C-alpha positions as CSV (number, residue, x, y, z in Angstrom):
1,M,13.8,11.3,22.7
2,I,11.9,11.4,26.0
3,F,11.5,14.5,27.9
4,L,11.0,13.5,31.6
5,V,8.1,14.4,33.7
6,S,8.8,15.8,37.2
7,C,7.6,13.4,40.1
8,K,5.8,16.4,41.6
9,T,3.8,17.1,38.4
10,L,3.0,13.5,38.0
11,R,1.8,13.1,41.7
12,E,-0.2,16.2,41.4
13,Y,-2.1,14.8,38.4
14,L,-2.7,11.6,40.2
15,A,-4.3,13.6,42.9
16,D,-6.5,15.2,40.4
17,I,-7.8,11.9,39.0
18,A,-8.0,10.2,42.4
19,P,-8.3,12.9,45.1
20,P,-6.7,11.8,48.4
21,Y,-9.6,12.9,50.4
22,L,-11.7,10.2,49.1
23,E,-9.7,7.6,50.6
24,A,-11.4,5.3,52.9
25,D,-10.3,5.2,56.6
26,W,-9.1,1.6,56.3
27,D,-7.0,2.2,53.2
28,N,-3.4,3.3,52.5
29,S,-3.5,4.8,49.0
30,G,-0.7,7.1,47.7
31,P,3.1,6.6,47.7
32,Q,4.2,3.2,49.0
33,I,7.9,3.2,48.1
34,L,9.8,6.5,47.0
35,S,13.3,6.3,45.8
36,G,14.0,10.0,46.0
37,R,14.1,10.4,42.2
38,E,12.9,13.9,41.0
39,Q,11.9,12.8,37.4
40,V,10.0,9.9,35.9
41,G,10.4,8.7,32.2
42,A,8.7,5.4,32.3
43,V,5.6,4.2,34.1
44,M,4.3,0.6,34.4
45,I,0.6,0.1,35.4
46,G,-0.9,-2.8,37.0
47,L,-3.9,-3.9,39.2
48,D,-1.7,-5.5,42.1
49,P,1.9,-5.1,43.3
50,S,2.8,-8.7,42.7
51,L,6.4,-10.0,42.7
52,D,5.9,-10.7,39.0
53,F,4.7,-7.3,38.2
54,I,7.7,-5.8,40.2
55,S,10.2,-8.0,38.3
56,T,8.5,-7.1,34.9
57,G,8.9,-3.4,35.8
58,V,12.5,-3.8,36.6
59,E,13.1,-5.7,33.4
60,A,11.2,-3.1,31.4
61,G,13.2,-0.2,32.9
62,A,10.3,1.5,34.5
63,D,11.0,4.3,37.0
64,L,7.4,4.2,38.7
65,L,5.0,1.3,39.3
66,L,1.3,2.5,39.5
67,T,-1.1,0.0,41.1
68,H,-4.7,0.1,42.2
69,H,-4.3,-2.1,45.2
70,P,-1.6,-0.9,47.9
71,L,1.4,-3.0,48.9
72,I,1.3,-1.7,52.5
73,F,-2.0,-1.8,54.1
74,S,-0.9,-1.5,57.8
75,R,1.9,-0.4,59.8
76,L,5.1,-2.4,59.2
77,S,7.1,-3.3,62.3
78,K,10.0,-4.6,60.4
79,I,11.1,-5.5,56.8
80,D,11.9,-9.1,56.6
81,R,13.0,-10.5,53.2
82,N,11.7,-13.9,54.1
83,T,8.0,-12.5,54.0
84,L,6.3,-11.8,50.8
85,T,5.8,-8.0,51.6
86,G,9.5,-7.8,52.7
87,K,10.5,-9.4,49.5
88,K,8.7,-6.9,47.5
89,V,9.8,-3.9,49.5
90,C,13.5,-4.9,49.3
91,S,13.1,-5.5,45.4
92,L,11.7,-2.0,45.0
93,I,14.3,-0.3,47.0
94,E,17.3,-2.2,45.5
95,N,16.2,-1.4,42.0
96,Q,15.3,2.3,43.0
97,L,11.7,1.7,41.6
98,D,9.0,3.9,43.0
99,L,5.5,2.5,43.8
100,I,2.3,4.3,44.1
101,A,-1.1,3.0,44.8
102,I,-4.5,4.8,43.9
103,H,-7.1,2.5,45.5
104,T,-10.3,3.9,47.2
105,P,-9.7,7.4,45.8
106,M,-9.8,5.9,42.4
107,D,-13.0,3.9,43.3
108,Q,-15.0,7.0,44.0
109,S,-13.5,9.7,41.7
110,S,-15.5,11.1,38.9
111,S,-13.0,9.7,36.3
112,G,-12.2,6.6,38.2
113,L,-12.6,2.9,38.2
114,S,-16.4,3.0,38.4
115,Q,-16.6,5.2,35.4
116,G,-14.0,3.1,33.6
117,L,-16.3,-0.1,34.1
118,A,-19.4,1.9,32.9
119,D,-17.6,3.1,29.9
120,R,-16.5,-0.3,28.9
121,L,-20.1,-1.7,29.5
122,E,-21.1,1.1,27.0
123,L,-23.4,2.9,29.5
124,N,-24.7,6.5,29.0
125,S,-26.0,9.2,31.2
126,T,-24.0,7.8,34.1
127,S,-24.1,9.1,37.8
128,P,-22.8,7.6,41.0
129,L,-24.8,4.8,42.5
130,K,-23.7,5.7,46.0
131,P,-22.5,9.3,46.1
132,A,-19.6,10.2,48.2
133,G,-20.4,11.6,51.6
134,K,-17.4,13.8,52.1
135,A,-17.2,15.8,48.9
136,N,-18.6,19.2,49.7
137,L,-17.7,22.3,47.5
138,F,-16.1,25.3,49.0
139,K,-17.0,28.9,48.4
140,L,-14.2,31.4,47.6
141,E,-15.0,35.2,47.9
142,V,-12.0,37.5,47.1
143,F,-11.6,41.3,46.8
144,V,-9.2,42.6,44.3
145,P,-8.3,46.1,42.9
146,E,-10.2,46.7,39.7
147,T,-6.9,47.4,37.9
148,V,-5.6,43.8,38.5
149,K,-8.9,41.9,38.3
150,E,-7.9,40.1,35.1
151,K,-4.7,38.9,36.4
152,V,-6.0,37.5,39.7
153,L,-8.9,36.1,37.8
154,S,-6.8,34.2,35.4
155,A,-4.5,32.7,38.1
156,L,-7.5,31.4,40.0
157,L,-9.3,29.9,37.1
158,D,-6.2,28.2,36.0
159,A,-5.6,26.8,39.5
160,G,-9.2,25.2,39.3
161,A,-11.5,27.7,40.8
162,G,-14.9,27.7,39.2
163,R,-14.8,24.1,37.9
164,V,-18.1,22.5,38.8
165,G,-19.7,19.6,37.1
166,N,-19.3,20.0,33.3
167,Y,-18.4,23.6,33.6
168,S,-15.3,25.6,34.0
169,D,-14.4,29.3,34.3
170,S,-17.6,29.8,36.4
171,Y,-17.7,32.9,38.7
172,Y,-19.6,36.0,39.8
173,S,-18.3,39.4,40.1
174,S,-19.6,42.7,41.5
175,S,-18.1,46.1,42.0
176,G,-17.7,48.1,45.2
177,Q,-15.3,50.1,47.4
178,G,-12.8,48.7,49.7
179,H,-11.8,50.6,52.7
180,F,-8.7,50.4,54.8
181,K,-6.0,52.1,56.9
182,P,-2.4,51.0,56.4
183,L,-0.5,51.1,59.8
184,E,3.0,52.1,60.3
185,S,4.6,48.5,59.8
186,S,2.5,47.9,56.6
187,D,3.9,47.8,53.0
188,P,0.7,48.9,51.2
189,Y,0.1,48.3,47.4
190,T,-1.7,51.5,47.3
191,G,-2.3,54.5,49.6
192,E,-0.3,56.0,52.5
193,K,0.5,54.7,55.9
194,N,-1.6,55.9,58.9
195,R,-4.3,57.3,56.4
196,A,-7.8,55.9,56.1
197,Q,-8.7,55.6,52.3
198,S,-10.8,53.7,49.9
199,T,-10.3,52.1,46.5
200,E,-12.4,50.6,43.6
201,E,-12.5,47.0,44.0
202,V,-14.3,43.9,42.4
203,K,-15.5,41.0,44.5
204,L,-15.0,37.7,42.7
205,E,-17.0,34.6,43.9
206,F,-16.2,30.9,43.0
207,M,-17.2,27.6,43.9
208,V,-14.0,25.4,44.5
209,R,-13.8,21.7,44.5
210,K,-12.0,20.3,47.5
211,K,-9.2,18.7,45.6
212,F,-8.3,22.3,44.1
213,R,-8.6,24.1,47.6
214,T,-5.0,24.4,48.5
215,R,-3.9,25.1,44.8
216,V,-6.3,27.9,44.5
217,V,-5.3,29.5,47.8
218,S,-1.7,29.3,46.6
219,A,-2.5,30.9,43.4
220,L,-4.5,33.7,45.3
221,E,-1.6,34.5,47.4
222,R,0.9,34.7,44.6
223,S,-1.2,36.8,42.1
224,H,-3.0,39.2,44.6
225,P,-1.1,42.5,45.0
226,Y,-2.2,43.3,48.5
227,E,0.0,42.5,51.5
228,E,-3.1,41.2,53.3
229,P,-5.6,39.9,50.6
230,G,-9.3,40.2,51.5
231,F,-10.8,36.7,51.0
232,S,-12.7,34.1,52.7
233,L,-13.0,30.3,51.9
234,Y,-15.6,28.2,53.6
235,E,-17.2,24.8,53.1
236,T,-20.8,24.7,51.7
237,D,-23.5,22.0,52.0
238,R,-23.3,21.6,48.2
239,Q,-21.8,18.4,47.0
240,E,-19.3,17.8,44.1
241,T,-21.1,15.9,41.3
242,G,-19.8,12.6,39.9
243,L,-18.2,11.4,42.9
244,G,-19.1,8.1,44.5
245,L,-19.1,4.3,44.4
246,G,-20.5,2.4,41.2
247,R,-22.4,3.9,38.4
248,L,-26.1,4.2,37.4
249,G,-26.4,4.2,33.6
250,K,-28.4,3.2,30.6
251,W,-28.0,1.7,27.2
252,D,-29.6,3.2,24.1
253,E,-31.5,0.1,23.4
254,E,-33.1,-2.5,25.9
255,R,-31.1,-5.7,26.5
256,D,-32.1,-8.9,27.9
257,L,-30.0,-11.1,30.2
258,G,-28.6,-13.1,27.2
259,E,-27.6,-9.8,25.5
260,V,-25.9,-8.5,28.6
261,K,-23.9,-11.6,29.0
262,S,-22.8,-11.2,25.5
263,L,-21.8,-7.6,26.1
264,V,-19.8,-8.6,29.1
265,N,-18.1,-11.4,27.2
266,R,-17.2,-9.0,24.3
267,T,-16.0,-5.9,26.3
268,L,-14.5,-7.6,29.2
269,G,-13.4,-10.9,28.0
270,V,-15.4,-12.9,30.5
271,D,-16.4,-16.5,29.4
272,R,-20.3,-16.6,29.5
273,E,-20.0,-19.8,31.7
274,E,-18.1,-17.8,34.4
275,I,-20.8,-15.2,34.8
276,K,-23.0,-15.9,37.7
277,T,-26.4,-14.4,37.6
278,S,-28.9,-14.4,40.6
279,G,-32.4,-13.3,40.5
280,K,-35.6,-13.3,38.5
281,L,-35.2,-10.7,35.8
282,T,-37.2,-11.8,32.7
283,E,-37.8,-8.5,30.8
284,P,-35.3,-6.6,28.7
285,I,-34.0,-3.4,30.5
286,K,-32.2,-0.2,29.7
287,W,-31.1,1.2,33.2
288,I,-28.7,-0.8,35.2
289,G,-26.1,-0.4,38.0
290,A,-22.4,-1.4,37.7
291,S,-20.0,-1.6,40.6
292,P,-16.5,-3.0,40.3
293,G,-14.9,-5.2,42.9
294,A,-17.1,-6.3,46.0
295,G,-20.4,-4.9,45.3
296,G,-22.2,-5.3,48.7
297,E,-22.4,-1.6,49.2
298,A,-24.0,-1.1,45.9
299,I,-27.2,-3.2,46.6
300,K,-29.2,-0.8,48.6
301,P,-28.5,2.2,46.3
302,A,-29.4,0.2,43.4
303,R,-32.8,-0.8,44.9
304,R,-33.5,2.8,45.9
305,A,-32.8,3.9,42.4
306,G,-35.4,1.4,41.0
307,L,-32.8,-0.8,39.2
308,E,-33.5,-4.4,38.3
309,L,-30.0,-5.4,37.5
310,L,-26.7,-4.9,39.2
311,I,-23.3,-5.9,37.5
312,T,-20.5,-6.3,40.0
313,G,-17.4,-8.3,40.8
314,E,-18.5,-10.5,43.5
315,L,-20.9,-10.7,46.5
316,D,-21.0,-12.7,49.6
317,Y,-23.7,-15.2,50.4
318,H,-25.8,-12.9,52.5
319,E,-25.4,-10.0,50.1
320,R,-26.6,-12.1,47.3
321,Q,-29.5,-13.2,49.3
322,E,-30.6,-9.7,50.2
323,A,-30.4,-8.6,46.6
324,V,-32.5,-11.4,45.2
325,E,-35.1,-11.2,48.1
326,T,-35.6,-7.4,47.4
327,G,-36.1,-7.9,43.8
328,L,-32.6,-7.0,42.4
329,T,-31.0,-9.3,39.9
330,V,-27.2,-9.4,40.3
331,M,-24.7,-10.5,37.7
332,E,-21.2,-11.3,39.2
333,I,-18.5,-11.3,36.7
334,G,-15.4,-11.9,39.0
335,H,-13.5,-9.5,41.2
336,Y,-10.5,-9.4,38.8
337,H,-12.7,-9.0,35.5
338,S,-14.7,-6.1,37.0
339,E,-11.4,-4.2,38.0
340,K,-8.9,-5.1,35.3
341,V,-10.2,-2.0,33.4
342,F,-8.2,0.0,35.8
343,V,-5.0,-0.6,33.7
344,P,-6.1,0.6,30.2
345,W,-8.3,3.3,31.9
346,T,-5.5,4.8,33.8
347,R,-3.3,4.7,30.8
348,D,-5.8,6.8,29.0
349,L,-6.2,9.2,31.8
350,L,-2.3,9.8,32.0
351,R,-2.3,10.1,28.1
352,E,-4.8,13.0,28.5
353,R,-2.1,15.0,30.4
354,F,1.3,13.5,29.3
355,D,2.5,13.0,25.6
356,S,4.4,9.9,24.6
357,D,7.5,12.0,24.2
358,E,7.3,12.9,27.9
359,L,6.4,9.7,29.4
360,T,6.5,6.0,28.5
361,I,3.6,4.0,29.7
362,E,3.6,0.2,29.7
363,L,0.7,-2.0,30.8
364,Y,1.1,-5.2,32.9
365,E,-1.4,-7.8,32.1
366,E,-2.0,-10.5,34.7
367,E,-3.7,-13.8,34.7
368,D,-7.4,-14.0,35.7
369,K,-7.4,-14.4,39.5
370,S,-11.1,-14.3,40.0
């Protein structure tokens, strides 16, 4: 028996693993087609919203299709069934099938596609090649009566406050006195109207990741007993860790180019003859860069990191020349092969949150299009 998952819960979790604020300006990630359903029992995951993917989802009885690449990139002036996009939109609507894309946010998130590729390539000690430029942490300071400290603290930690890097439940507390005077129209939690007074309070301080900001403030407002809670939330110059394009990582043992090709063949199913290598790397290496899809933006960060090898999906002629002339060997494994890990990787992320008796997850395997 399947116990359905609410659409709201599922979308919130997708926003956790692929935070919307990481979306590129040119992108259109997020819901593409929504039927108005409130619960989901079956999800099918695919890389692209192709016609075959949509029809396969219909045949499988899916409620939601989850893709990496969006169906709708720009504003639609009309929906014409004679066009490819129109045909897809009509099919989704007629079959009451939802479609959500997690594209550039998934490219840059700490548990996203770049990390999935690095994991498949068996890399350790990973960090972003090109850290995200708009991922600053927030600082939350809140004053609570000492008697309800644990209640408010628990609510804030559950909402995501104090989660930084590989740590959770991180906060600082200090004791002091709060002073206030409830006016005639107030409804004070403690004290009397029109009378200045003080109470023992605790100041709690947290770092808050951007994706948890709204949730944390809502939890604060629900759990705090004061009519006007005393708190401040402001952006800092400190950046979240783990966010950004590509991954820098290492192997336990050095590998030469032949061994790297064998690894790519074994873990990603790319024929050795299809792997395009450009550069003059001759010595075995431990540290490399990996960047799925089009890897042009990863070249300069890879060189700044002192890397000698970058594994990516594809480069254009000038990007390839720049890499080789600056001493960086590049291994192009095909756009599709570098991104296809999205499907099983996203399945695994969903399984960390939803049990099989809550949500059925099907994978769509498409033909190599690289």
